C-alpha positions in Angstrom: 57.3 98.0 143.4 55.0 100.4 144.4 53.2 101.2 148.1 51.0 103.8 149.3 51.6 105.2 145.8 55.1 105.7 146.5 58.1 103.8 144.9 59.6 100.8 146.8 62.8 98.8 146.2 62.0 95.1 146.1 66.1 93.9 145.3 68.6 96.3 144.6 71.3 94.5 142.5 74.7 93.5 144.5 77.4 96.0 143.4 75.4 98.3 141.2 75.5 102.2 142.1 72.5 101.8 143.7 73.9 99.3 146.1 77.3 100.7 146.9 74.9 104.2 147.6 73.3 102.1 150.4 69.7 101.0 149.0 68.4 98.2 150.5 65.2 96.2 149.9 62.1 98.0 151.3 63.8 101.3 150.9 61.1 103.7 149.4 62.2 106.3 146.5 60.5 109.7 147.3 61.6 111.7 144.5 64.0 111.6 141.1 65.3 114.6 140.2 63.2 117.4 140.8 60.0 114.4 140.0 57.8 112.9 142.7 57.6 109.4 142.9 53.9 109.9 144.0 51.8 107.3 141.7 54.7 107.7 139.1 54.6 104.8 136.9 57.5 102.2 136.6 58.4 102.6 133.1 58.3 106.9 133.8 60.5 106.1 136.8 62.9 104.1 134.9 63.2 106.5 132.0 64.1 109.3 135.0 66.7 107.2 136.4 68.2 105.9 133.0 70.5 108.2 131.3 74.1 108.2 129.9 76.7 106.4 131.9 79.0 108.9 133.7 76.1 111.2 134.5 74.5 111.6 137.9 70.6 111.4 139.3 69.9 112.4 142.5 67.3 110.9 144.6 65.6 111.3 147.6 65.4 108.0 149.9 63.3 107.0 153.0 65.0 103.8 154.2 63.5 101.2 156.0 62.2 102.2 159.6 63.8 105.7 159.0 61.6 108.7 160.0 63.3 111.3 157.8 64.5 111.0 153.9 67.9 111.5 152.8 69.0 112.8 149.3 71.8 110.2 147.3 73.5 111.1 143.8 74.3 107.9 141.8 76.6 107.9 138.8 75.0 106.1 135.9 77.0 103.5 134.7 76.4 100.2 132.2 75.2 97.5 134.6 76.1 93.8 133.7 74.4 91.3 135.5 76.3 88.0 136.1 74.9 84.8 134.7 77.1 82.7 136.8 76.6 82.5 140.5 77.6 80.7 143.6 75.8 78.8 146.4 75.9 81.7 149.4 77.6 85.1 149.4 80.3 85.9 152.4 80.0 89.3 154.1 81.7 91.0 151.4 79.1 89.9 148.7 81.6 87.2 147.2 80.0 84.0 146.3 81.1 80.8 147.9 81.1 77.9 145.4 80.8 75.3 147.7 77.7 73.2 149.1 79.2 71.0 150.9 82.5 72.0 152.0 83.2 68.4 153.6 82.9 66.5 150.9 84.2 69.1 148.5 81.1 69.6 146.3 80.7 72.5 144.3 77.3 74.3 143.2 76.9 76.5 140.4 73.8 78.2 139.1 73.5 79.4 135.6 70.4 81.9 135.4 70.6 82.4 131.9 72.9 82.2 128.6 74.4 85.7 127.7 77.6 86.6 125.8 79.7 86.1 128.5 78.5 83.1 130.5 80.6 80.1 129.0 83.9 82.2 130.1 82.2 83.4 133.6 81.7 79.6 134.1 85.3 78.7 133.1 86.4 80.9 135.6 84.4 79.7 138.3 85.3 75.7 137.2 89.0 77.0 137.2 88.5 78.5 141.1 86.6 75.2 142.4 89.5 72.8 140.7 92.4 75.1 142.7 90.2 74.3 146.0 90.1 70.4 145.1 86.6 69.8 144.2 85.3 66.4 144.2 81.8 66.6 142.7 79.7 69.8 141.1 76.0 70.6 141.2 75.5 72.6 137.8 71.9 74.4 138.5 70.0 75.5 135.9 66.5 75.8 137.0 64.5 78.9 136.0 67.0 79.3 133.3 65.2 80.5 129.9 68.2 79.9 127.5 69.7 82.3 125.5 72.5 82.3 123.3 73.3 79.2 120.9 76.9 79.8 120.8 77.1 80.0 124.7 75.2 76.9 125.2 77.8 75.3 122.8 80.6 76.6 124.6 79.1 75.6 127.9 78.7 72.0 127.0 82.2 71.9 125.4 83.6 72.9 129.0 82.3 69.2 130.2 83.0 67.0 127.0 86.0 66.1 125.2 84.5 64.7 122.4 81.2 63.8 120.6 78.0 65.3 119.1 76.8 68.6 121.6 73.4 69.8 119.3 72.7 69.8 116.0 69.8 71.6 113.7 67.4 69.9 111.3 65.7 72.1 109.3 63.1 72.2 106.4 65.6 73.6 103.9 69.1 71.6 104.9 71.0 71.6 108.1 74.2 73.5 109.0 77.0 71.3 110.0 76.7 69.8 113.8 78.6 70.7 116.5 80.6 68.9 118.2 83.0 69.0 121.6 86.7 69.8 121.2 89.2 68.5 123.7 90.8 71.8 123.7 89.5 73.7 126.8 87.6 70.9 128.5 88.2 71.8 131.8 86.2 68.8 133.6 87.5 65.3 133.5 85.7 61.9 131.7 83.5 60.6 134.7 83.9 63.9 136.9 80.7 63.3 139.4 78.2 65.6 138.3 74.5 66.5 138.8 72.3 69.0 136.6 69.0 70.7 138.1 66.6 71.2 135.9 62.7 72.5 136.0 59.8 73.1 134.3 61.1 76.5 133.5 64.8 75.7 132.3 64.1 75.9 128.1 66.4 76.8 125.0 70.0 76.8 125.8 69.4 75.1 129.1 67.6 72.6 127.3 70.7 71.9 124.3 73.3 71.6 127.5 71.2 69.6 130.1 70.2 67.0 127.0 73.6 67.0 125.3 75.3 66.0 129.3 72.7 63.2 129.9 73.1 61.7 126.5 77.0 61.1 127.0 76.3 60.4 130.5 78.5 63.0 131.7 76.0 64.0 134.4 72.7 62.7 136.3 69.5 65.0 135.3 67.6 66.0 138.6 64.6 67.5 139.1 61.6 68.1 136.8 61.0 67.7 132.8 62.3 71.2 131.1 59.9 73.4 129.1 60.7 72.0 125.4 61.4 75.2 124.0 64.0 73.6 120.8 62.9 75.5 117.8 65.1 78.0 115.7 62.8 80.7 114.5 63.7 83.8 112.0 61.9 87.3 112.3 60.9 88.4 108.6 60.1 92.1 108.7 57.1 93.4 107.0 55.3 96.6 105.8 58.8 98.6 106.3 59.5 97.4 109.9 55.9 98.1 111.2 55.3 94.2 111.4 56.9 91.0 111.3 56.4 87.3 110.6 57.9 85.0 112.9 58.6 81.5 111.2 60.0 78.4 112.4 62.7 77.2 110.0 64.2 74.7 112.1 64.5 72.4 115.4 67.7 71.2 117.7 68.5 67.8 118.3 70.2 66.4 120.8 73.2 64.3 120.3 70.8 61.0 120.6 69.0 62.4 117.5 66.0 63.4 119.6 64.0 66.7 119.5 64.1 69.0 122.2 61.0 71.2 121.3 57.4 70.8 122.3 55.2 71.2 119.5 51.5 72.2 119.9 49.3 69.7 121.3 52.2 67.4 122.1 51.2 65.0 125.3 53.2 63.7 128.1 53.8 60.9 126.5 55.5 62.9 123.4 59.3 63.0 122.7 60.2 66.6 123.8 62.2 68.2 126.4 64.9 67.0 128.8 63.2 63.9 131.6 65.4 63.6 134.7 67.1 60.2 135.1 65.0 57.3 135.7 64.4 57.8 140.0 65.4 61.6 140.0 62.5 63.0 139.3 61.4 65.0 142.2 58.3 67.7 141.5 58.0 70.7 143.1 54.4 72.8 144.0 53.7 76.2 143.0 54.5 76.9 146.5 58.0 75.1 146.6 58.7 77.2 143.2 57.6 80.5 144.5 60.0 79.8 147.8 63.1 78.5 145.7 62.7 81.6 142.9 62.6 84.0 146.7 65.3 82.2 147.8 67.4 83.2 144.1 66.1 86.5 144.2 67.6 87.0 147.6 70.9 85.7 147.1 71.2 87.5 143.5 70.4 90.8 145.1 72.5 89.7 148.6 68.6 91.0 150.0 68.5 91.6 153.7 66.2 88.8 155.3 63.8 90.9 157.7 60.6 89.8 156.5 58.5 91.9 154.4 55.6 94.1 155.6 52.4 92.6 156.9 51.2 89.4 158.3 51.2 87.4 154.9 54.9 88.6 153.9 56.0 87.3 157.7 54.3 84.1 156.8 55.8 83.7 153.4 58.9 85.1 154.8 59.0 82.1 157.9 57.7 79.4 155.2 60.9 80.5 153.1 63.3 79.9 155.9 62.3 76.5 156.4 61.9 75.4 153.0 64.0 72.7 152.1 65.5 72.2 148.3 64.8 68.4 147.7 66.1 68.5 144.3 69.4 69.8 145.4 69.4 67.3 148.4 68.5 64.5 146.0 71.6 65.7 143.8 74.2 66.0 146.7 73.1 62.2 147.7 74.2 61.3 144.2 77.5 62.8 144.4 78.4 61.9 147.6 77.4 58.1 146.8 79.8 58.8 144.1 82.8 60.5 145.6 83.0 59.0 148.9 86.1 56.8 149.5 85.8 53.1 149.5 86.1 51.3 152.5 89.4 50.1 153.9 90.3 46.7 153.4 89.8 44.6 156.4 93.0 44.1 158.2 94.6 41.2 157.0 95.3 38.0 158.9 98.1 38.7 161.4 101.4 36.6 160.0 101.2 33.3 162.2 103.8 33.7 164.9 107.3 32.0 164.3 108.2 28.8 165.8 110.2 28.4 168.6 113.6 27.5 168.5 113.9 24.0 169.3 
């Protein structure tokens, strides 16, 4: 970001060279190499910071609250941003995957579907199971989707058998994808709640629709975006332009479509709608505060309020934000995992008759 014409760090990604070097939210970058950042565009700054992994870049940084800048040398490296995260971080930055430790309810958020999402998720689920998890919240709010293969593999972690997704196209359809018992980590009937909102799309919709149709989870939150089309990119004019052609659509196990066609109304069939009684709509401010909370967690950002009165007001409101969608999911799970009430004490045995 920019402030007074200078680059300001919004949130350094946890574990990156910048994070390890002590750069934090609110710090200002004054120079990159020999170039001043005064009125430098974000694109130009990115070009100066980027380079071959293993090479160095030196930046001059004014830490928040400091009077004098310091010079920091960073070694460039390939940045892998995890897509599987937990409920909160401990002081060392390690994710805690329990959101209700008393009831042993786990929490995993999928921020997108990258090449390693299913692998990362399997590791987190195995860790939770080793700690005697009794229920799970799978949070896919704001998840824009990603790779179809990963959506299938993620769904397969929760299902022993049955249809995951199929593709119905104009020129024939490939074989549908079905779950396999091999590699399934979650037992049938395990208490599972999935959180979605109006920005959950594509691969996130494939997973949530699959789990809903197999009654493997309760879906909580808002109706999803409705992106279930398969598109081919056809290059034209020797790659100077391209035609994006919609050739097929994803179909959920129930046979219903996911894609929201242009002109579709709320009454039409598209997206994933929460289970009856589990729709909880969020206002734009709710969305802003939830997104801010996720951003701070992802970056392990400090909790000091942003500059200015507006920033402090938003920070104060965020601190008081109650995640009603998550609370609804937890209510469901607690109701599923609470031990049954003990049987009333049996009637005492009659006293033996006294000897005559």
